[in-house]
N, C-alpha and C positions, 0 to 999 in steps of 0.2 A: 678691653683685652689687650695686653701688651704682647705684640708680636716680636719674636726673636729674629734678629738680623745677624747673619754670619758674613764677615767681610774678609777679603784678601786683596792685597795691593801689590802690583809689580811696578817698581819705579825705575826710571832711567832706561827703558827699553830702547835700544838703538834702532828706531824705526820711526818714520813720519806718522804722526797721529792721524792724518788723513787716510793713510793706507790701513791703519789698524781699525779705524771706524767702519770701513767697508766690511770687515769680518765681524766686528762687534754687533753691528746692526742685524746680522743674520741670526744670531743666537739669543738676542734679547727677548725675555719672556718665556723661553722654552724650558722644559724639564731638563735637569742636569744631564741625565744619561743620553738624551736625544741630542743635546748641544755638544757633548764630548764626542759622540759618534760623527756628527756633522763636521766638527773641526778636524777630526782625524783624516778625513778624505778631501779637505779643501786644498786647492793648489797654491793658495796665497802663503807667502812667507810669514805673514802676521798671524796666521792660524796657530802656530806653535806657541808663542808667548801667551796668547789668549787661552789656549788649552791648558797650559801649565798653571795659569792664575786661577782658572775655574777649578782645576784639580786640587790646588792648594786650599781653596775655600771649602771644598767638599771634605778634605782631610781635617780642616779646622772644625767643621760641623760634627763630623763623626767622633773625633778625638775629644774635643772640649765640651760639646753639648750632648753627645750621645744620640744624635739624630740619625735617621736612616737615609741613605743616599737616594732611595726611590721616591721619598716625599719632598725633595728639594727642587725648587725652581729658581731661575735667575730673575730676581726682582728688579735689580738695577745693574747695569754694566756700562762703564764709561771709559773713553780713551781721551785723556786730557794731554795737552801739549806740555812737555817738559822743557828743560833748558836747551838752547840751541848752541852748539859749538861752532864757532866761526873759524873757518880755515881759509887759507889764501893760496891762489895759484897765480903766477905772474904770466901775463900774456905778452904778445908781440908789441913793439913800440912803447914799452914802459907801462903798459896797461896792467890793471889789477883785476883778477877774476875771483870774486868771493865764492866760497863753497860753504853751504850751510848744512851741518850735520845735526839733524833734528833728533829729539828723543821724546818718549811718551810715558805717561803714567797710566796704567790700566787698573781700574777698580771694579771689583765684582762684589755684589751684595746678594746673598741667597736668603730665601725665606722658605718656611715649611708650608706646604700646601696639601690639599686632599687629592689623593690619586683616585682616578675613576675606576 
């Protein structure tokens, strides 16, 4: 049986992937409605881009495949490191203080499951 996978990707999110993974780990394997409700009330800043990515995947499923939002669960969700922008700040005595502005790629894969 060929299972349908619905994907959504947010690229170059200006946030450290380590911080995004803390949020992503909370919603992995959950039903979509439950995950979106959890994300709405999380205090972490990373919850907002993860929420938007999941919502985009749900919209893809409803629009392109005609699936019902109630039957979808998060099969895979990852926060991979994107490119790091290196910035500089000059310190005292001619020293150089590097600043790393990190970015993240968030990938969500939804699958259709049976609701109890």
